[in-house]
C-alpha positions in Angstrom: -21.4 17.7 1.1 -18.9 14.9 1.3 -18.8 11.6 -0.3 -18.8 8.4 1.7 -15.4 6.8 2.0 -14.9 3.5 0.4 -12.0 1.2 -0.5 -11.3 0.7 -4.1 -9.3 -2.4 -5.1 -6.8 -1.8 -7.9 -4.2 -3.6 -10.0 -1.1 -1.9 -11.3 0.4 -3.8 -14.3 3.7 -2.9 -15.9 3.4 -2.9 -19.7 6.5 -4.6 -21.1 5.9 -3.8 -24.8 6.4 0.0 -24.4 9.7 1.9 -25.1 9.4 3.8 -21.8 8.4 2.4 -18.4 4.6 2.3 -18.4 2.0 1.0 -15.9 -1.7 0.5 -16.3 -4.0 1.1 -13.3 -7.1 -1.1 -13.4 -10.1 -1.7 -11.2 -10.4 -5.5 -11.4 -13.3 -6.9 -13.4 -14.3 -3.3 -14.3 -12.0 -1.1 -16.3 -8.8 0.7 -16.8 -8.6 4.1 -15.1 -5.4 5.3 -16.5 -1.8 4.9 -17.7 1.3 6.1 -16.0 4.5 6.7 -17.9 8.0 7.6 -16.5 9.3 10.5 -18.6 12.5 12.4 -17.7 12.3 11.3 -14.1 8.7 12.4 -13.7 5.6 10.2 -13.7 2.9 11.3 -16.2 -0.6 9.8 -15.4 -3.2 10.0 -18.2 -6.8 9.3 -17.3 -8.5 6.7 -19.6 -11.9 8.3 -19.9 -11.0 12.0 -20.4 -7.3 11.9 -21.3 -6.5 14.5 -18.5 -2.8 14.5 -17.7 -1.4 14.6 -14.1 2.3 14.9 -13.2 4.0 13.6 -10.1 7.4 12.8 -8.6 6.7 9.1 -7.7 4.8 6.2 -9.0 2.8 5.8 -5.7 1.8 9.5 -5.9 0.7 9.1 -9.5 -1.4 6.1 -8.6 -3.0 8.1 -5.8 -3.7 11.0 -8.1 -5.4 8.7 -10.6 -7.6 7.2 -7.9 -8.5 10.6 -6.5 -9.4 11.9 -10.0 -11.4 8.8 -10.8 -13.3 9.0 -7.5 -14.1 12.7 -7.9 -14.8 13.0 -11.6 -15.4 9.7 -13.3 -17.2 7.4 -10.9 
């Protein structure tokens, strides 16, 4: 069984009030799906709903991981 492919529009907003580089990934007019923080050269993505943590080497990969997790587990 496979899910039907669909495009998901997102916004990635840098949060300036944090002590470390942080971005919030949002589905416009719906909800936040997670936060990404750059820690020791790695990107740590934390899902909003379940607080699961995913690590990656680039911001783009972290964003993709959050979207994949959201699509498979939270949608």
